[in-house]
Wavefront OBJ file of the C-alpha trace (Angstrom):
o trace
v 0.000 0.000 0.000
v 1.008 3.607 -0.499
v 0.320 6.383 1.971
v -1.427 9.445 0.606
v 0.194 12.705 1.665
v -2.441 14.651 3.573
v -2.473 18.428 3.285
v -4.273 18.732 6.625
v -1.270 17.093 8.333
v 1.302 19.087 6.372
v 2.720 15.882 4.875
v 5.460 15.948 2.243
v 7.252 12.607 2.154
v 11.009 12.662 1.686
v 11.969 10.326 -1.176
v 15.675 11.122 -1.600
v 17.521 8.257 0.097
v 20.847 10.073 0.269
v 19.252 13.005 2.081
v 17.613 10.538 4.481
v 20.996 8.936 5.235
v 22.577 12.342 5.848
v 19.843 13.312 8.288
v 20.250 10.094 10.274
v 24.057 10.466 10.317
v 23.582 13.993 11.693
v 22.167 12.486 14.889
v 25.291 12.146 17.026
v 23.703 11.317 20.380
v 23.293 7.704 21.456
v 20.595 6.117 23.598
v 16.849 6.704 23.414
v 15.563 8.484 20.305
v 12.076 9.608 19.323
v 11.256 10.026 15.645
v 8.399 12.449 15.046
v 6.187 11.716 12.040
v 7.954 8.754 10.385
v 5.430 8.730 7.519
v 6.543 5.930 5.186
v 9.742 5.249 7.111
v 12.382 6.910 4.945
v 14.366 7.899 8.055
v 13.135 4.959 10.095
v 14.865 2.404 7.859
v 18.279 3.955 8.544
v 17.574 4.628 12.218
v 16.760 0.940 12.721
v 20.183 0.047 11.302
v 21.927 1.889 14.135
v 22.739 -0.315 17.107
v 23.683 2.660 19.294
v 20.121 3.975 19.624
v 16.842 2.709 21.044
v 14.166 4.003 18.677
v 10.562 4.949 19.317
v 8.278 6.699 16.819
v 5.175 8.840 17.150
v 2.809 9.098 14.185
v -0.664 10.643 14.117
v -1.731 9.396 10.679
v -3.431 5.985 10.893
v -2.607 5.183 7.274
v 1.099 5.718 7.958
v 0.897 3.599 11.107
v -0.657 0.745 9.112
v 2.068 1.065 6.457
v 4.907 1.078 8.986
v 3.516 -1.889 10.912
v 3.323 -3.848 7.671
v 6.770 -2.926 6.330
v 8.997 -2.937 9.410
v 9.211 -5.911 11.800
v 9.176 -5.380 15.534
v 7.161 -2.151 15.530
v 4.929 -3.251 18.397
v 5.646 -1.054 21.401
v 7.977 1.197 19.399
v 5.383 2.914 17.207
v 2.945 5.165 19.041
v -0.149 6.457 17.264
v -0.470 9.795 19.004
v -0.245 13.534 18.534
v 3.278 14.521 19.608
v 2.014 17.906 20.798
v -0.381 16.213 23.226
v 1.647 13.204 24.341
v 3.099 12.788 27.814
v 6.772 12.293 27.011
v 7.717 11.291 30.551
v 5.346 8.328 30.257
v 7.480 6.880 27.460
v 10.992 7.976 28.459
v 12.467 7.671 31.943
v 15.651 9.593 31.156
v 17.130 11.609 28.322
v 16.026 11.113 24.727
v 16.933 12.831 21.480
v 14.455 13.819 18.778
v 14.697 13.394 15.020
v 12.231 13.886 12.199
v 10.980 15.633 9.128
v 8.723 17.996 11.014
v 5.375 18.991 9.479
v 5.870 22.625 8.480
v 2.548 23.724 9.926
v 3.417 22.684 13.491
v 7.217 22.993 13.596
v 7.159 26.030 15.911
v 4.828 24.226 18.323
v 7.184 21.238 18.318
v 10.092 23.499 19.272
v 8.123 25.076 22.109
v 7.410 21.577 23.460
v 11.111 20.745 23.142
v 11.858 23.833 25.224
v 9.446 22.597 27.902
v 11.461 19.340 28.045
v 14.913 20.798 27.419
v 16.485 19.152 30.448
v 15.816 15.677 29.021
v 16.262 16.415 25.283
v 20.012 16.757 24.628
v 19.744 16.877 20.826
v 17.247 17.536 18.045
v 17.932 16.834 14.361
v 15.138 17.921 12.075
v 14.158 19.034 8.616
v 11.940 22.088 8.507
v 11.101 24.939 6.166
v 14.307 26.743 5.164
v 12.980 30.122 6.275
v 12.233 28.779 9.763
v 15.618 27.037 9.940
v 17.399 30.283 9.120
v 15.334 32.146 11.685
v 16.249 29.662 14.411
v 19.948 29.459 13.560
v 20.632 33.154 12.860
v 22.361 35.401 15.354
v 21.560 38.993 16.331
v 21.478 41.566 13.561
v 19.660 39.427 11.008
v 16.198 40.315 9.745
v 15.116 36.709 10.331
v 16.303 36.645 13.975
v 13.236 36.479 16.207
v 11.384 34.944 19.133
v 12.271 31.309 18.408
v 15.896 32.303 17.745
v 16.294 33.797 21.215
v 14.298 31.227 23.177
v 15.990 28.230 21.543
v 19.492 29.727 21.556
v 19.153 30.369 25.282
v 19.234 26.601 25.809
v 20.672 25.056 22.636
v 23.628 25.490 20.295
v 22.153 25.458 16.801
v 23.785 24.404 13.535
v 22.324 24.904 10.071
v 23.500 21.702 8.379
v 22.263 21.743 4.777
v 19.528 22.827 2.388
v 17.075 20.414 0.724
v 15.375 21.221 -2.580
v 11.631 20.596 -3.203
v 12.379 17.786 -5.682
v 13.494 15.552 -2.792
v 9.849 15.183 -1.687
v 6.571 13.734 -2.892
v 4.587 15.844 -3.361
v 7.173 18.642 -3.717
v 6.535 21.517 -1.290
v 6.395 25.071 -2.596
v 9.326 26.066 -0.398
v 12.895 24.907 0.179
v 13.734 22.929 3.290
v 16.739 22.699 5.577
v 18.183 20.367 8.182
v 19.350 21.788 11.504
v 20.801 20.301 14.679
v 20.106 21.581 18.184
v 22.557 20.532 20.888
v 21.781 21.289 24.523
v 24.229 23.833 25.925
v 25.576 24.018 29.473
v 23.061 26.553 30.787
v 21.206 25.094 33.758
v 18.953 28.026 34.555
v 18.388 31.694 33.835
v 19.476 34.317 36.362
v 16.064 35.955 35.877
v 12.460 34.789 36.063
v 11.895 32.603 32.994
v 8.266 33.617 32.428
v 9.285 37.279 32.516
v 12.158 36.543 30.113
v 9.699 34.963 27.660
v 7.337 37.921 28.025
v 10.126 40.427 27.330
v 11.295 38.502 24.248
v 7.806 37.976 22.824
v 6.697 41.549 23.499
v 9.893 42.951 21.990
v 9.450 41.075 18.729
v 5.692 41.601 18.683
v 6.398 44.991 17.102
v 9.880 44.356 15.771
v 10.036 47.517 13.649
v 9.651 49.665 16.732
v 12.337 50.481 19.239
v 12.274 48.594 22.524
v 11.153 51.795 24.212
v 7.889 51.684 22.284
v 7.293 47.941 22.155
v 8.109 47.361 25.845
v 6.279 50.406 27.203
v 3.257 48.292 28.304
v 5.542 46.002 30.345
v 7.327 49.025 31.761
v 4.014 50.542 32.852
v 3.029 47.271 34.554
v 6.369 47.260 36.360
v 5.932 50.913 37.390
v 2.489 50.182 38.792
v 3.787 47.152 40.665
v 6.676 49.092 42.182
v 4.768 52.301 42.803
v 6.910 54.339 40.418
v 5.743 57.795 39.326
v 5.883 59.139 35.754
v 9.296 60.672 36.286
v 10.775 57.396 37.490
v 9.197 55.550 34.567
v 10.637 58.063 32.095
v 14.050 57.721 33.735
v 13.813 53.921 33.449
v 12.953 54.108 29.734
v 15.772 56.593 29.103
v 18.283 53.732 29.282
v 20.131 53.572 25.894
v 19.183 49.895 25.526
v 15.638 50.998 24.759
v 16.875 52.905 21.693
v 17.537 49.561 19.967
v 15.293 47.289 17.963
v 14.947 43.688 19.217
v 16.987 42.037 16.467
v 20.103 43.799 17.774
v 20.004 41.994 21.143
v 21.727 38.673 21.864
v 20.384 36.115 24.327
v 22.615 37.592 27.034
v 21.338 41.083 26.184
v 17.747 39.898 26.608
v 18.660 38.367 29.957
v 20.148 41.709 31.041
v 17.083 43.525 29.744
v 14.793 41.202 31.681
v 16.831 41.892 34.812
v 16.025 45.602 34.443
v 12.329 44.752 34.776
v 13.099 42.580 37.805
v 15.123 45.086 39.854
l 1 2 3 4 5 6 7 8 9 10 11 12 13 14 15 16 17 18 19 20 21 22 23 24 25 26 27 28 29 30 31 32 33 34 35 36 37 38 39 40 41 42 43 44 45 46 47 48 49 50 51 52 53 54 55 56 57 58 59 60 61 62 63 64 65 66 67 68 69 70 71 72 73 74 75 76 77 78 79 80 81 82 83 84 85 86 87 88 89 90 91 92 93 94 95 96 97 98 99 100 101 102 103 104 105 106 107 108 109 110 111 112 113 114 115 116 117 118 119 120 121 122 123 124 125 126 127 128 129 130 131 132 133 134 135 136 137 138 139 140 141 142 143 144 145 146 147 148 149 150 151 152 153 154 155 156 157 158 159 160 161 162 163 164 165 166 167 168 169 170 171 172 173 174 175 176 177 178 179 180 181 182 183 184 185 186 187 188 189 190 191 192 193 194 195 196 197 198 199 200 201 202 203 204 205 206 207 208 209 210 211 212 213 214 215 216 217 218 219 220 221 222 223 224 225 226 227 228 229 230 231 232 233 234 235 236 237 238 239 240 241 242 243 244 245 246 247 248 249 250 251 252 253 254 255 256 257 258 259 260 261 262 263 264 265
């Protein structure tokens, strides 16, 4: 049987075997591995050849599950028919596990946010995503594509843009180019500021990225002023800091941590 690519699930099946091998070789961590969205098993076949990993797969599409169960022996207990975004990862993994997959373009950002929620047990992620998103995640400060995901992921992971994949490597071909990236957990154990406030500062800053931080972060500054009982003069003095003259894409992760600290003092 063949599996029909479903637009509703953002499916574009990789057919280029050499690209599949390169993706699997890019996974350098050993131990438990979760493949997201195996589809027709183009990565799975090479992952199963590796004796240094213990593979599990999560696939939402019932047609793909039926195909995989029929084409690969020993899938029982390894192949989970679930929605990755809703699954309880701790139920299936007691310790650390790496993630690999050709992520559906329409939910790739949500996958990364879930990875961030489990960053202390996900040492590595190797994935193929839309090229534009890959560049956004991997870029450093100063780039027009640098944004929310760039900062939040780079706070916890070292990110490498590995290679570009052309539309002809898929069936059906997507309308965009793709790219493979690798995320490797860095040594940061915690932030020196409140993490929820850090996220709020980053998201609010990029919410109006064409504006200076003084304008985009004014609502947060007013909330802080109210909380601390600051008057208008004190608020104006706070916003006079030269940092607020900048636009968000100029700030590194460390700069955003420092900026968050200003709202914490």
